[in-house]
C-alpha positions as CSV (number, residue, x, y, z in Angstrom):
1,T,0.0,0.0,0.0
2,E,1.0,3.6,-0.3
3,T,1.3,3.8,3.5
4,T,3.7,1.0,3.6
5,V,5.8,2.4,0.7
6,R,6.0,5.8,2.5
7,F,6.9,4.2,5.8
8,N,9.7,2.0,4.2
9,F,11.0,5.1,2.4
10,L,11.1,7.0,5.7
11,R,13.1,4.1,7.3
12,C,15.6,4.3,4.5
13,K,15.9,8.1,4.8
14,L,16.6,7.7,8.5
15,G,19.4,5.3,7.9
16,L,17.5,2.1,8.7
17,V,18.6,0.5,5.5
18,T,19.1,-3.1,6.5
19,F,15.7,-4.1,5.2
20,F,16.4,-2.7,1.7
21,Q,20.0,-3.9,1.5
22,G,18.8,-7.4,1.9
23,S,16.2,-7.1,-0.8
24,V,17.8,-4.9,-3.5
25,K,19.8,-7.6,-5.4
26,M,19.7,-7.0,-9.1
27,A,19.5,-9.7,-11.7
28,T,22.4,-9.1,-14.1
29,S,23.6,-11.2,-17.0
30,E,26.3,-13.7,-16.6
31,S,28.3,-12.0,-19.4
32,A,28.7,-9.0,-17.2
33,S,30.7,-11.0,-14.6
34,L,33.3,-12.0,-17.2
35,S,36.7,-10.3,-16.7
36,K,36.9,-7.1,-18.7
37,A,40.6,-6.9,-17.9
38,V,41.2,-10.3,-19.7
39,K,39.2,-9.1,-22.7
40,Q,41.2,-5.9,-22.8
41,Q,44.4,-7.8,-23.4
42,Y,43.0,-8.9,-26.7
43,M,41.4,-5.6,-27.6
44,D,44.8,-4.0,-27.2
45,L,46.3,-6.2,-29.9
46,P,47.1,-4.4,-33.2
47,Q,44.8,-5.1,-36.1
48,G,47.1,-4.1,-38.9
49,D,45.4,-2.3,-41.9
50,K,42.2,-4.2,-41.4
51,V,39.0,-2.6,-40.2
52,Q,36.0,-4.2,-38.4
53,A,32.6,-2.9,-39.5
54,M,29.6,-3.7,-37.4
55,Y,26.5,-3.7,-39.6
56,I,23.3,-2.8,-37.6
57,W,19.7,-3.2,-38.7
58,I,16.1,-3.1,-37.4
59,D,14.6,-6.5,-37.2
60,G,11.0,-7.7,-38.0
61,T,9.6,-6.4,-34.7
62,G,10.2,-2.8,-35.8
63,E,11.8,-2.3,-32.3
64,G,14.7,-4.7,-32.0
65,L,18.2,-4.2,-33.3
66,R,20.5,-6.8,-34.8
67,C,24.2,-6.6,-35.7
68,K,27.1,-8.6,-37.1
69,T,30.6,-7.7,-38.1
70,R,32.8,-8.1,-41.2
71,T,36.4,-7.3,-42.0
72,L,37.3,-4.6,-44.5
73,D,40.7,-4.2,-46.1
74,S,40.9,-0.5,-45.4
75,E,39.1,2.2,-43.5
76,P,35.9,3.4,-45.3
77,K,35.7,7.2,-45.7
78,A,32.1,7.3,-47.0
79,I,29.0,5.2,-47.2
80,D,29.8,4.3,-50.9
81,D,33.0,2.6,-49.6
82,L,31.0,0.0,-47.7
83,P,29.8,-3.2,-49.5
84,E,26.3,-4.5,-49.3
85,W,25.9,-7.6,-47.2
86,N,23.2,-10.2,-46.4
87,F,21.7,-12.1,-43.5
88,D,19.2,-14.9,-42.6
89,G,15.9,-13.1,-42.3
90,S,14.1,-16.2,-41.1
91,S,15.9,-15.8,-37.8
92,T,15.0,-12.1,-37.4
93,Y,11.2,-12.3,-38.0
94,Q,11.7,-10.9,-41.6
95,S,11.3,-13.9,-44.0
96,E,10.6,-17.6,-44.3
97,G,13.3,-20.2,-44.2
98,S,12.6,-21.2,-47.8
99,N,13.6,-17.7,-49.1
100,S,15.5,-16.2,-46.2
101,D,18.3,-14.1,-47.7
102,M,17.9,-10.4,-47.0
103,Y,20.1,-7.5,-48.1
104,L,21.9,-5.0,-45.9
105,I,22.3,-1.7,-47.6
106,P,24.7,0.7,-45.7
107,A,22.9,4.0,-44.9
108,A,24.8,5.8,-42.2
109,M,28.3,5.3,-40.7
110,F,29.6,6.2,-37.2
111,R,32.8,5.7,-35.4
112,D,32.8,2.6,-33.2
113,P,33.1,3.5,-29.5
114,F,33.6,-0.1,-28.4
115,R,36.4,-1.2,-30.7
116,K,37.5,2.4,-31.4
117,D,39.1,3.9,-34.5
118,P,39.4,2.9,-37.3
119,N,36.5,0.6,-36.8
120,K,33.0,1.5,-37.7
121,L,29.3,1.2,-36.8
122,V,27.2,0.9,-40.0
123,L,23.4,1.5,-39.8
124,C,21.7,-0.3,-42.7
125,E,18.5,-0.5,-44.5
126,V,17.0,-4.0,-45.1
127,L,15.8,-5.1,-48.5
128,K,13.9,-8.3,-49.3
129,Y,15.0,-10.9,-51.9
130,N,13.3,-8.8,-54.6
131,R,15.2,-5.6,-53.6
132,K,12.1,-4.0,-52.2
133,P,12.2,-2.5,-48.6
134,A,11.4,-4.9,-45.8
135,E,8.2,-4.2,-43.9
136,T,10.1,-2.6,-41.0
137,N,12.4,-0.6,-43.3
138,L,10.7,2.7,-42.9
139,R,13.8,4.7,-43.7
140,R,13.4,4.3,-47.5
141,M,10.1,6.2,-47.7
142,C,11.1,8.7,-45.0
143,K,14.1,9.7,-47.0
144,K,12.0,10.2,-50.1
145,I,9.6,12.5,-48.1
146,M,12.5,14.4,-46.6
147,E,13.9,15.1,-50.0
148,M,10.6,16.6,-51.1
149,V,10.9,19.4,-48.5
150,E,14.6,19.8,-48.1
151,N,14.3,23.5,-49.2
152,Q,12.3,24.1,-46.0
153,V,15.2,22.8,-43.9
154,P,13.2,20.7,-41.4
155,W,15.0,20.3,-38.1
156,F,14.1,17.7,-35.4
157,G,15.1,17.0,-31.9
158,M,13.9,13.9,-30.1
159,E,13.9,13.3,-26.3
160,Q,14.4,9.5,-25.8
161,E,13.2,8.3,-22.4
162,Y,14.1,4.8,-21.3
163,T,14.1,2.6,-18.2
164,I,17.0,0.6,-16.9
165,L,15.9,-3.0,-15.9
166,G,17.6,-6.0,-14.5
167,T,17.6,-9.1,-16.7
168,D,14.5,-10.3,-14.8
169,G,12.6,-7.2,-15.9
170,H,12.6,-5.5,-12.5
171,P,13.6,-1.8,-12.5
172,F,17.3,-1.2,-11.6
173,G,17.7,-0.3,-7.9
174,W,14.1,-1.0,-6.9
175,P,13.5,-3.2,-3.9
176,S,12.7,-6.7,-5.1
177,N,9.8,-7.0,-2.7
178,G,8.5,-3.5,-2.7
179,F,8.7,-0.1,-4.3
180,P,11.0,2.9,-3.9
181,G,9.6,6.2,-2.5
182,P,6.9,8.0,-4.5
183,Q,7.9,10.2,-7.4
184,G,9.1,13.6,-6.6
185,P,12.8,13.6,-5.8
186,Y,14.1,11.7,-8.8
187,Y,13.7,14.0,-11.8
188,C,17.2,15.5,-12.4
189,G,18.1,14.1,-9.0
190,V,21.5,13.8,-7.4
191,G,22.6,11.2,-4.8
192,A,22.6,7.4,-4.4
193,D,19.0,7.4,-3.1
194,K,17.7,9.4,-6.1
195,A,19.8,8.6,-9.2
196,Y,19.7,4.9,-10.2
197,G,22.3,3.9,-12.8
198,R,24.2,7.0,-13.6
199,D,27.3,5.1,-14.6
200,I,25.4,3.7,-17.6
201,V,24.1,7.1,-18.5
202,E,27.6,8.7,-18.5
203,A,29.1,5.8,-20.4
204,H,26.4,6.1,-23.1
205,Y,26.8,9.8,-23.4
206,R,30.5,9.6,-23.9
207,A,30.2,6.7,-26.4
208,C,27.7,8.7,-28.5
209,L,30.0,11.7,-28.6
210,Y,32.8,9.5,-29.7
211,A,30.7,7.9,-32.4
212,G,29.6,11.2,-33.8
213,V,26.0,10.9,-32.8
214,Q,24.4,14.3,-32.3
215,I,23.5,13.7,-28.7
216,C,22.8,17.1,-27.0
217,G,21.9,16.2,-23.4
218,T,20.7,13.8,-20.7
219,N,18.9,13.9,-17.4
220,A,17.3,11.6,-14.8
221,E,13.5,11.3,-15.3
222,V,10.5,11.4,-13.0
223,M,10.4,7.6,-12.2
224,P,13.5,6.1,-10.5
225,A,15.7,4.1,-12.9
226,Q,14.1,6.1,-15.8
227,W,16.4,8.4,-17.8
228,E,16.3,10.5,-20.9
229,F,18.8,11.6,-23.6
230,Q,18.2,14.1,-26.3
231,V,19.4,13.9,-29.9
232,G,19.4,16.9,-32.3
233,P,18.9,19.2,-33.9
234,C,19.1,17.0,-36.9
235,E,18.0,17.8,-40.4
236,G,15.7,15.5,-42.3
237,I,16.6,11.8,-42.5
238,N,19.6,12.3,-40.1
239,M,17.1,12.4,-37.2
240,G,16.1,8.8,-37.6
241,D,19.7,7.7,-38.3
242,H,21.2,9.3,-35.2
243,L,18.4,8.2,-32.8
244,W,18.7,4.6,-34.0
245,A,22.5,4.7,-33.6
246,A,22.1,6.2,-30.1
247,R,19.7,3.4,-29.2
248,F,22.1,0.7,-30.4
249,I,24.9,2.2,-28.4
250,L,22.7,2.3,-25.3
251,H,21.9,-1.4,-25.7
252,R,25.6,-2.3,-26.1
253,V,26.6,-0.2,-23.0
254,C,23.8,-1.9,-21.0
255,E,25.0,-5.3,-22.2
256,D,28.5,-4.5,-20.8
257,F,26.9,-3.6,-17.4
258,G,24.7,-6.7,-17.5
259,V,21.4,-4.8,-17.5
260,V,18.7,-4.0,-20.0
261,A,17.5,-0.7,-21.5
262,S,13.7,-0.8,-22.0
263,F,11.8,1.6,-24.3
264,D,8.4,0.3,-23.2
265,P,6.1,3.3,-22.9
266,K,4.6,2.1,-19.6
267,P,7.0,-0.3,-18.0
268,I,5.5,-0.1,-14.5
269,P,1.7,0.2,-14.2
270,G,0.1,2.4,-11.7
271,N,1.2,5.8,-10.3
272,W,4.4,5.9,-12.2
273,N,5.4,8.0,-15.2
274,G,5.5,6.3,-18.6
275,A,8.3,6.8,-21.2
276,G,7.9,8.9,-24.4
277,C,10.0,10.3,-27.2
278,H,8.9,13.9,-27.4
279,T,9.7,15.3,-30.8
280,N,10.6,18.9,-31.4
281,F,10.1,20.3,-34.9
282,S,10.8,23.5,-36.8
283,T,11.4,24.7,-40.4
284,K,13.4,27.6,-41.6
285,E,10.2,29.7,-41.8
286,M,9.3,28.9,-38.1
287,R,12.8,29.8,-36.9
288,E,12.7,33.3,-38.5
289,D,11.0,36.4,-37.3
290,G,7.2,36.0,-37.3
291,G,7.6,32.2,-37.4
292,L,4.9,31.6,-34.8
293,R,2.3,31.9,-37.5
294,A,3.8,28.9,-39.4
295,I,3.9,27.0,-36.1
296,E,0.3,27.7,-35.4
297,E,-0.7,26.6,-38.9
298,S,1.1,23.3,-38.5
299,I,-0.5,22.7,-35.1
300,E,-3.9,23.3,-36.7
301,K,-3.1,20.7,-39.4
302,L,-2.0,18.2,-36.7
303,G,-5.2,18.6,-34.8
304,K,-7.2,17.6,-37.9
305,R,-5.2,14.4,-38.3
306,H,-4.8,13.2,-34.7
307,R,-5.8,9.6,-35.3
308,Y,-3.3,9.2,-38.1
309,H,-0.4,10.4,-35.9
310,I,-1.4,8.2,-33.0
311,C,-1.2,5.2,-35.3
312,A,2.3,6.3,-36.6
313,Y,3.7,7.1,-33.2
314,D,4.2,3.6,-31.8
315,P,5.0,0.3,-33.6
316,K,1.7,-1.2,-32.7
317,G,-0.5,1.4,-34.2
318,G,-1.4,3.2,-30.9
319,L,-1.9,0.1,-28.7
320,D,1.4,0.7,-26.8
321,N,0.7,4.4,-26.4
322,A,-2.8,3.7,-25.0
323,R,-1.1,2.5,-21.8
324,R,0.8,5.8,-21.5
325,L,-1.4,8.6,-22.9
326,T,-4.0,8.6,-20.2
327,G,-4.2,12.3,-19.4
328,H,-2.2,11.7,-16.3
329,H,1.6,11.7,-15.5
330,E,2.4,14.6,-17.8
331,T,0.5,13.1,-20.8
332,S,-2.4,14.1,-22.9
333,N,-5.4,11.8,-23.5
334,I,-4.9,9.5,-26.5
335,H,-8.5,10.2,-27.7
336,E,-8.2,14.0,-27.7
337,F,-6.0,16.6,-29.4
338,S,-4.8,19.6,-27.4
339,A,-2.2,22.3,-27.6
340,G,-0.9,25.0,-25.3
341,V,2.0,27.2,-24.3
342,A,4.2,25.5,-21.6
343,N,1.5,22.8,-21.1
344,R,3.1,19.4,-20.5
345,G,-0.4,17.8,-20.4
346,A,-1.1,18.7,-24.0
347,S,-0.6,16.8,-27.2
348,I,1.5,19.8,-28.6
349,R,3.5,22.1,-26.3
350,I,4.7,25.5,-27.5
351,P,7.7,26.5,-25.2
352,R,7.1,29.7,-23.3
353,S,10.1,31.3,-24.9
354,V,8.7,30.6,-28.4
355,G,5.4,32.3,-27.5
356,Q,7.4,35.3,-26.3
357,D,9.8,35.5,-29.3
358,K,7.1,34.7,-31.8
359,K,9.4,32.2,-33.5
360,G,11.2,28.9,-32.9
361,Y,9.7,25.4,-32.7
362,F,7.0,23.2,-31.1
363,E,7.0,19.9,-29.3
364,D,4.8,16.9,-30.2
365,R,4.6,15.0,-26.9
366,R,2.6,12.0,-28.3
367,P,5.3,9.7,-29.7
368,S,6.0,6.7,-27.5
369,A,9.5,5.7,-26.3
370,N,9.5,2.7,-28.6
371,C,8.5,4.7,-31.7
372,D,10.3,4.5,-35.0
373,P,11.8,7.9,-35.6
374,Y,11.5,7.5,-39.3
375,A,7.7,7.0,-39.0
376,V,7.3,9.9,-36.6
377,T,9.3,12.4,-38.6
378,E,7.8,11.3,-41.9
379,A,4.3,11.7,-40.5
380,M,5.1,15.3,-39.2
381,I,6.4,16.3,-42.7
382,R,3.4,14.8,-44.5
383,T,0.9,16.7,-42.3
384,C,2.7,19.9,-41.6
385,L,4.6,20.6,-44.8
386,L,2.9,18.5,-47.5
387,S,-0.6,19.3,-46.1
388,E,-1.9,15.8,-46.4
389,V,-5.4,15.2,-44.9
390,G,-7.3,12.1,-43.9
391,E,-6.2,9.0,-41.9
392,E,-4.1,7.4,-44.7
393,P,-0.8,8.6,-46.0
394,T,-0.7,9.8,-49.6
395,E,1.1,7.5,-52.1
396,Y,3.9,9.1,-54.1
397,S,5.4,7.7,-57.3
398,K,8.6,5.8,-56.9
């Protein structure tokens, strides 16, 4: 009960921590207990002129990431230097065993923060046997849409929330037979009783900077063991590329620590905040003097297409977000569209500074933490800049 939770939290604050110390034992992976010092002996060996390129792709769930590595004879300087590759799609929910070869098409390249220079991380598109995009390859159409409006210079910034879990699915640092104290002291908190898992956050931040990901910040979130990092501003297709790369790096960092990063929009039911991926958007016109008018016009268009965006903003067509967008815990109601200045309970928030300056950007607070950024950014362009209407996206010629 809430009374018990508050009482146990009070005991902890008073220094009576024996109860919690005996019950906060995290389930971590066996791999995390392997000696990193022994591994480092091998990682320090010279690799000659060869380069390891780790190819990364989105699997058939639309959420999971897969990867495998190949050797290159020299360091690639551009995407065109990277060869196509293939994989067994029947093992990634992307094809049947009788016709399982799928193609990996390099799309974006980053420095590898785990193997370090000259090695690379290579984000790939997936094509089917007939060279058509796989069902969860949303990048191909997103890129086409972005090219149609490149003269308007669309910028995005996405705020990726996530929760650190043990391998048993229990939130990191939470008592195994209870709950931590109620929400309040954890957002941007400092201290061992408020910030759960900061080592992971710091490692991820530095790894993203090394890789060349446009990460621009991080903070502890409202629920304990929940964090956020921000990526942007990114122009056009780069938004999706950089967010997926940042997610992959987070998964790999968590793997080294023996824990799990979850993008579930509502990992813990009840009186706990969910996890979103608030998306900030602007165009050249919005950023210039008098741009508030263009912002308001875009918001009006979004309001007329609320259902379409809800379907695009999580990989299950809105079912995941239904658990999060309840009208409580700093969210809007999934069935209603709303907008307001500095209102974190609205679908669309206009920052107070934007309202004062009459220019800038707006924030769409509806996307879920497990959204596909290609789907989100494409939907925003279709509605705000291409002025599409209705609940179905317009088909454009190939």
